C-alpha positions, 0 to 999 in steps of 0.5 A, a space after each residue: 464538188 457542190 457544197 449544197 449537194 454535199 451537205 444537206 445540213 448547210 443546204 437546209 440552213 440556207 433554206 430557212 428564212 433569215 440572214 443570221 443565227 438568231 433569225 433562223 432559230 426564231 424561224 424554226 421556233 415559229 414553225 414549231 409553235 405554229 405546228 403545236 397550235 394548229 395540229 393535234 398532239 399526235 406527233 405522227 401527224 405533224 406537218 413539217 414539209 417546210 422544214 428541210 429534212 436535216 433540220 427536222 430534229 431541231 424542230 421536233 425537239 422544240 415541239 416535244 418540249 412545248 407539248 411535253 412529249 417524252 418520246 420526242 425528247 428521248 429521240 433528241 437525246 439519242 441524236 449524234 448532233 450536239 446541237 439537237 442534244 443540247 436543246 433536249 438536255 435543257 428541257 427541265 421537266 423531263 429531268 426533274 421527276 415531274 413526269 413519273 413515266 419517264 423518271 424511272 431507272 428502268 425507263 432510262 435503262 431501256 430507252 436512253 442509256 444504251 443508245 446515247 454516246 458516252 459524252 451524252 451519258 455523262 451530261 444526262 447524269 449530270 443534268 439529272 443531278 442538277 434537276 432531281 434536288 426535290 426528288 431525292 428518292 428518285 435520285 437515289 434509285 438512279 445512283 444505285 443503279 448507275 453504280 451497278 451499271 457503270 461504276 461509282 465515278 459515273 454516278 457521282 454527279 447524282 450524289 448532290 440530289 440525294 438525301 443526307 442519310 444516303 450521302 452519308 451511307 455512300 461516304 462511310 460504307 462505300 468510300 465515296 470522297 467529295 470534291 471541292 465543288 460538291 462539298 461547297 454545294 452540300 454545305 449550304 444544303 446539309 451543313 451538318 453532313 459536311 462537318 461530319 464528313 470533314 471530321 473523317 479527316 481525324 487521325 486515329 490515336 492508334 498508329 497502326 489502325 488502317 483507315 482508307 476512309 480518312 478525308 484529306 483536309 488539305 484537298 479542301 483547304 480553300 473551303 474551310 474558311 467558309 465554316 467560320 460563319 455558319 459553323 465556327 465551333 466545327 472550324 476550331 475543332 478541325 484545326 485542333 484535330 489536325 494540329 496544324 494551321 497550314 490552310 488558307 488564311 481567313 479574310 479580314 471579315 472572317 477573322 473578325 467573325 472568328 474573334 467574335 465566336 472563337 476568341 477563347 480558342 485563340 487565347 488558349 492555343 495561339 500557336 495553332 490558330 494565329 497563323 490562319 488569322 488575318 494578323 492586322 485584324 487580330 492586332 487591331 481587335 485584341 486589347 493589350 492584355 489579350 495580345 500579350 497573352 497570345 504573343 507569350 504563347 508563341 515563344 518556344 519552350 526551349 530557348 535554343 528554338 527562339 528566333 527573333 525574326 519569326 516572332 517579330 513578324 507577329 508584331 508587324 502591325 504593333 506600333 514601332 515604339 512598342 515592338 521592342 519593349 513587348 519583345 524584351 518583357 515577354 522574353 524575360 517573362 518566358 526565359 527569366 533572362 534579358 534578351 540583350 544578354 543572350 548575344 547569340 539571339 540578337 539578329 539584324 532585325 533586333 539591332 534595327 529596333 534597338 536604340 543607337 547606343 545599345 545597337 552599337 554596343 551589341 554590334 561590337 559584341 557580335 563582331 567579336 563573337 561572330 566575325 562576319 564575312 557576309 557580303 551578300 545581304 547588307 543587313 547581315 553584316 554587323 559592320 553596318 550597325 556601327 556608327 557611320 564614322 566607323 563603319 564607312 571607313 571599314 567598308 571602304 577599306 574592304 572595298 579597296 582590298 576586294 577584286 571580286 565584282 560581286 563582293 564589291 557590289 554588296 559592300 557598296 550596298 552596305 555603305 548605303 545601308 549603314 547610313 540608312 540604319 543610322 539615319 545619317 543624311 550627311 554620311 549618306 551624301 558622302 557615300 552617294 558622292 563616293 559611289 557616283 564618282 569612284 564607282 560610276 564606271 562599274 559593270 551595268 549589272 552592279 550599278 543596276 543592283 545598287 539602284 534597285 536598292 536605292 529605289 526603295 521608298 525607305 531610302 528615298 523618303 528622307 533624302 534632301 536636295 543635295 542627295 537628289 542632285 547627286 543621284 540625278 547627275 549620276 542617272 544623266 551620266 548613265 543615260 549619256 553613256 547609254 548604259 540603260 536596259 529594260 530593268 535599269 530603265 524601270 529603276 530610273 523611272 521609279 527614282 526620277 518619279 520620286 524625285 519629281 514628287 520631292 520637287 513638287 512638294 518643294 515648289 521646284 521646277 520639274 520641266 527637265 526631270 519630266 523631259 528626262 523621264 519622257 525619254 525613259 518612257 518612250 524607250 519603254 513603251 509599256 510604262 504609263 505617263 500617269 505618275 504620282 496617281 495618289 495626288 490628283 494635282 501632281 498627276 495633272 501637273 506631270 501629265 500636262 508637262 509630258 504632253 508639252 515635252 513629247 512633241 519636241 522629242 526626236 525631231 528628225 525621226 519620220 516614224 515618231 511618234 509611234 502608234 505605241 506612243 500615241 496609244 500610251 498618251 491617249 490611255 494616259 489622258 483618259 486614265 487621268 479623267 477616270 482618276 479625276 472623276 473618282 477624286 471629285 476634283 475641280 479640274 475639267 476632264 482632259 480631251 485629246 482635242 486639247 493636244 493637236 499634235 496627238 490628233 494630227 499624229 492619229 490622223 497621219 497613222 489612219 491615212 498611212 495604214 491600209 491594214 489596220 493593226 490592233 493598236 490603231 483599232 484600239 485607239 479608234 474604239 477608245 475614241 468611240 467610247 470616250 469622245 464619239 464626235 472625235 471618233 466620227 471625225 477620224 473614222 470618216 475615211 477609215 475602212 475597217 471592215 477588212 480589219 473587223 473581218 480578219 482580226 480574231 478579237 473582233 470577228 465573232 462579235 462583228 459576226 453577231 452584230 453586223 454579219 452583212 459585212 462578212 459577205 463583202 469581206 469573207 475572203 479576209 475572214 477565211 484567210 485569218 481562220 486558216 492561219 489560226 485553226 488551233 484557236 478556240 475562238 476560230 472554232 466558235 466563229 466557224 460553227 456560228 457562221 454555219 447559221 448565216 446566209 450564204 457565208 458558210 457556203 462561200 467558206 466551204 466552196 473556197 476550202 474545197 478549192 484550196 484543198 484541190 489546188 494547193 492541198 492546204 491541210 488547214 482548210 480541212 479543219 475549217 471544213 470539219 467545223 462546217 460540215 456534218 459527219 457524212 459530208 466530211 467523210 466524202 471530203 477526206 475519202 481521197 486522203 485515206 492512206 493507200 499503204 500502211 507505210 509512208 512513201 517518202 519518195 514523191 515530191 509532195 510526200 510531206 504534203 500528203 502526210 500532212 493531209 492525213 495528219 490534219 484529217 485525224 485532227 479534223 475528225 475531233 471537230 466534226 458534228 455529228 461525228 464521222 463514222 467509226 469505220 471511216 476513222 478506222 481506215 486511217 488507223 494503219 501502219 505509220 499513221 496509227 499514232 496520229 489517229 488513236 486519240 481521234 478514235 477515242 474522241 469520235 467514240 465518245 461522241 458516237 452511240 454506245 450501241 455502235 461503239 461496243 461492236 466496233 470495239 469487239 471488231 478491233 479486238 480481233 485485229 492484230 495487237 497494234 489495233 487490238 489493244 485500242 479496241 480493248 481500251 474502247 470497250 472498257 470505256 463504253 461497256 457497262 460493268 457486267 459486260 466489262 467483267 465478263 469479257 475481260 475475264 474471258 480474254 485473260 483466260 485465252 490471251 497469250 500476248 504479253 502486251 494484251 495480258 498486261 492491258 487486260 490485267 490492268 483493267 481487271 485490277 482497276 475494276 477491283 479498285 473502283 468497286 471491290 466486292 466478292 465478284 471483282 476479288 474472285 476475278 483478281 484472284 484468278 488473274 493473280 494465280 495465272 501470272 507468269 514470269 513474262 507478266 512482269 509489267 504488272 508486278 509493280 502495280 500490285 504493290 499499291 495497297 492503298 486501293 485494297 480495302 481492309 476486308 481483302 488486304 490480308 488475303 491479297 498480300 498472302 496471295 502476292 506472297 504465293 505468286 511471287 514465291 512461285 515465280 521466284 522458284 521457277 525463274 531462270 534469271 540467275 539474278 532472281 530479280 523476282 526476289 525484289 518484289 518479295 523484298 518490297 512485299 516484306 516492307 508492307 506498311 505497318 497498318 496493313 501487317 497489323 491486320 494479318 492473323 498470327 497464322 499468316 505472320 507465322 507463315 511469312 516468318 517461316 518462309 523468309 526468316 527461318 528458311 536459311 537457304 534464301 539469298 542474303 538480301 531476302 533474309 535481311 528483308 525477312 529480319 526487318 519484317 520480324 521486328 518492324 511488321 510483326 513485333 512493332 505493331 503487336 499491340 495487345 499481342 506483344 507478350 505472345 509475339 516476344 515469346 515467339 521471337 525468343 523461340 525464333 532466335 533460339 531456333 536460328 542460332 542452333 546453326 551459328 557458324 554454319 555456312 550456306 550450302 550454295 554460298 560457303 562464305 555466307 553464315 545466315 545464322 550469324 548474319 541474323 544475330 548481327 542484322 537483327 541487333 542493327 535493326 533494333 538499335 538503329 532503326 527503332 525509336 528509343 522507347 520502351 519497346 526498343 528497351 525490351 527488345 535490347 534486353 531480350 536480345 542481350 539475354 538470349 545472346 548471353 545464354 546461347 552465344 559467346 561475346 566473340 561470336 559477334 563482338 560488335 553486337 554484344 558491345 552495342 547491346 551492352 552499351 545500350 542497356 547502360 544508356 537509358 533515360 535522361 542521363 548526364 555525361 558524367 553518369 554515362 562516363 561512370 557506367 563505361 568506366 565501371 564496365 570497361 575492365 570486364 570488356 578488356 578481360 573478355 576481349 583483351 586490351 588489344 581490342 580497345 580501339 574497336 571497343 571505342 569505335 562501337 561505343 562512339 557509334 552507340 553514343 551518336 545513335 543515342 544523341 541523334 535519336 528521337 527522345 522524350 527529353 532534350 539532350 543537353 550534351 554531346 559526345 565531347 561532354 562524355 569524352 571530357 568526363 571519361 578523361 576526368 576519371 584519370 584511369 588509364 584504360 578509360 583515358 585511352 578509350 576517351 582518346 580514341 573517341 576524340 580521334 573518331 569525333 574529329 576536330 571541332 571549334 568547340 572549346 572543350 575539344 582543345 581543352 581535352 587535347 591539352 590534357 591528353 597530350 601530357 598523359 604518360 601513356 604513349 597511345 593517348 599522347 600520340 592521339 592528342 598530338 595527331 589531333 593538334 597537327 591536324 589544325 
């Protein structure tokens, strides 16, 4: 197959003068300019005989650009060739509205949009948005028309070119939401608009107001700091509006701006604003009085919520000697208490700040009150804060008793920590000796963890010579034992580096330490030889020592030094030179020539290598930049052309700068490309290579040969990047599947399949795209899943005028193809075509999979553009849903996409649909009732929009219809309380009266079983379930109080206590426990009412009474209250016992039994009182609890 005949495109490029891309494009541009200069502006008369036919569109678009001929640009925009299209899309005068005739919506609708591809359409719309900034009226007309044609999403890029009032209208009236990028753009154009937009994120004071327009500020959290400079007051307002500051922290500069413009906001509400500011800047800029003011605000009102560590974090940049006094004085000011007297609030962080004597005193108190077996964090063990003479021996004793290695490791770390806390170097020396002698043979992970702790600067900076000697000997011991691994090596490097600093500061020799460190770095090649970089003198001294000692290592190793090591050394030398220049030191820069062993090793590597690896080429490139004379010397015998032509990192750069070497080494390049066809850099390289002389022809011919001889599928990918669509179709035609199934018997079955699979991948790369008909031929049987994504890709790059009829053709195929035709049609068609076709399909389609797909697209049409037309479409679909359409049901409950004006009708329609399906469903489990149950959980802000008639209809259907299944009735009861009464607002009284009527009507059927389930009593269940919902699920507020009172009133008037003792007792108890009430008051109310309960239910029922009482008490304790409870159930039990009335004490005993054993002192005190009580029930319970200990 002759490539020049196969591909007119490549053949045409070869005929253009020039050897590389820039020269060939220059030649085409010269032809265009020549035509413009010599010919008239009548395009039909243009003489382009010297331009190959395949390349004429490129010249024509350039002529059209120069002559400002819109028709020529339109033709280029319609082109399937992305190169031609890209040149046209850059013609600004066509898109900026300067030529009135081609700047109207009608012009685009008639001449452009119906004929371009989807991909081109998106780019055209984006380009219009980028260029119509000065012609907002035109942009707005485009926006409205494009919304009508293709939807808001496709028109969106035009929004930034529209006027401020228009954008605000789209935001408020059409629910448009701005992404981060356009918010940033518009902020500099219309700052007030963006501030108004951000304020749409404000929460309504009405919890039941449904606001789908609310802006999610968290999506824009990284934009908000930009407001500080231009709109500081708006920034403050937004933070206050959200009531939280979990946004991106302000930079140092922006924090300073905030403190200049908005310091009052910080001083007024530090808890809200301080977390968003740069703490260091705040600490530095505020005076002591201001800082004290904001620090005081950070303290929680309730002492129980005080956390020393959290507040200490705010003092990070306060001088160390001022931290504790500030904390103590503020604590006393806020709580009127001395922090040191509140032992439970003393933490390890607090202990570290205390003076020695006070720290020891507090540590001993903590050990008495909070015995700690905490091994895992050394600073959490109170032992560590004792003086070393006490703590060390205690910890050593624990170590002796500990067989668990993990615990032993943490105890060893505690030994080090206690010495550090006490700043006791003598104790530290003894501990280091102890660890490195008694525990030197521990497991490697254990020793690594200890070294990890020691490697911290806070431990190393105060060590003396004797400490370093112990540590150094221990590291050498580990090295001899070959105990090192990657992590341990890094730790040793850190420690030895610090030791070298110590030695240099004390004018000691570092030769042996450098030698030891060199061994570690050689084994861990990514570590640099540049150490102590903060001191240029030390850095130079150490680097010179390294360069002396490195040649002496591994004398018997022929492969030493490795390329990695030499590369590391060279980088280190030039890094030092960079540091040296920056430090403006008097030292001369270092040169590799100063170190002959490095130079010799490099020459040896160059002579030895025939294929140059990346590291060696990197070395040569470094020499070329840093020491060019050295590069010339070393590179004289280097044949790097092969490398440059086959190394992915250099191929593209070399192609642009030195293309001729590829003609000498093109096979190396092609082999490299075939090995890495998935790399984007290869795609760019091959595409660029098309515009070079002879090179693409060589590539294409070789690929065709490879395919013919070896069927290497990767060669197809290369050809796809080289050839245009029609040419590539000829190449892949032999690989069109001859059967819908894969024949697994032939020896080359796998190779044949791989060719088909690679062809489908290759279609995504061809420009211009292959025909849709060709793609479809691969879309059969076992191959269909491979080709589908490719079908979408090709369709996006093909004219919509071709895609739509193609999609309609697919929609007449079998289901496996038909559904993909529907997807393509939905992707390409305009709104009117889409709606008309989808509703016609819904009316006629019977296959479940296709119906689901059609319904999903109709629902999507409504979600993206809710209006009367799409609502009528959706209603028709909902009315026609069948039991087999279950796949669509779950998506129907996504209410967030349904606007307020439709949501009530939508929910009513769903109730009708689901009830109809529920009534006809054959499934004995009636699974459709689950959807009704979910629908009855409709969000409160949705149910708040229902009319009273709609609520009545739902209640009549799912509360008053006692024939329904139990779980469906339960959902109806929940709806009655949580969806009807709770969001009632100004209709509360009316609905409570209706609630009374409902209750009265239902309890007429008390004790009447359901006809189809004789064991189920729906009216009894209603009473019980309703009470549980009110008591346990509603917050303790005035509404719950009213409902409890009404329910108890209805219960007393219509029922008897024994009908539902649990409900009666719980409601009665709840009416007694209201407001901020003390345990003694609760006990008094219980003692007062208990006799009447015993009279009603008898003394034998007292244990059940206690059980109900216990549940209500705990419900009350754990509920959300407007006040802080200062008591728990033990307080109430103790108060009940104090009455010393037999029935009351029995209740108390049962409550204690239900409460179970605790470590609370009150528990044991109460048990001791009860065990001596004369009533056997009471004493028996007390002894039972004692024996559980």
